[in-house]
Every structure is written in C-alpha cells, then in structure tokens.
C-alpha positions, 0 to 999 in steps of 0.5 A, a space after each residue: 720362558 727359561 726356568 732353572 732350579 737351585 737346591 738348598 741342601 746341607 745349608 748350602 746352595 747347589 749349585 753355589 754359582 749359577 750363570 743364566 740369561 736375562 729373563 730367566 726364572 729361578 726356583 729355590 727348593 728347600 731340601 733341608 729339614 730347617 727353614 731358609 730365608 733367602 736375600 738377594 742384592 745386586 746392581 742398582 739396589 736390585 734385590 728381594 727377600 723371600 721370607 720363610 721357605 719351609 722344608 720341602 717348599 720352593 720359592 721363585 724369582 724371575 730376573 729382568 733384562 739387566 745383566 749383573 752379579 747378584 749375591 744370594 745369602 740366607 738370613 737364617 744361615 749367615 755362612 750360606 752364600 751363592 752367586 747368580 751371574 746374569 749375562 747375555 752370553 752364557 
C-alpha cells in the first residue's frame, strides 16, 4: 500500500496539490499550533470530514479505485484549500 503525507503548516496544505494513484493512503499532519478539521468533496458525493486534528496529531484516509479531483478544505480556516488528483498515470 502506498502512503504519502500532506503537512498543515502556516494554515496551508503542503503540498497544496497532490497527485496520487488510486488506492493511495494519505496522512495529514498538523504542524500548526491550532486545531484543523479537514473536509473533502469529490465525484459522486465521495468525501469525508476528519473532525478535529489537534496540533501535532495526524489523520489518514485511503482513496479507493475511482479516479477524480478532490477538493480539500479546512472547516476552521475557510481560506485553506487543497486539491488531490487521483489518477492511474501520475
């Protein structure tokens, strides 16, 4: 299983855009001193809501086999946005 990480730092996703293969697990790591809560929306109502991710904590999600573009936002920081591109050819 492939796993990759996205850091939440200075109220931004690092990297802001991530391309990954279907089936990839992604871990978000909170490097900020404030609580983050990430939401994802994508094709066919695919999505999640992480709940609170405390400073220093992490949260993981594994994508299924469906390709698509997924938008990531932070419920606590409306300007904090990112994109996950799931596709067979990276």
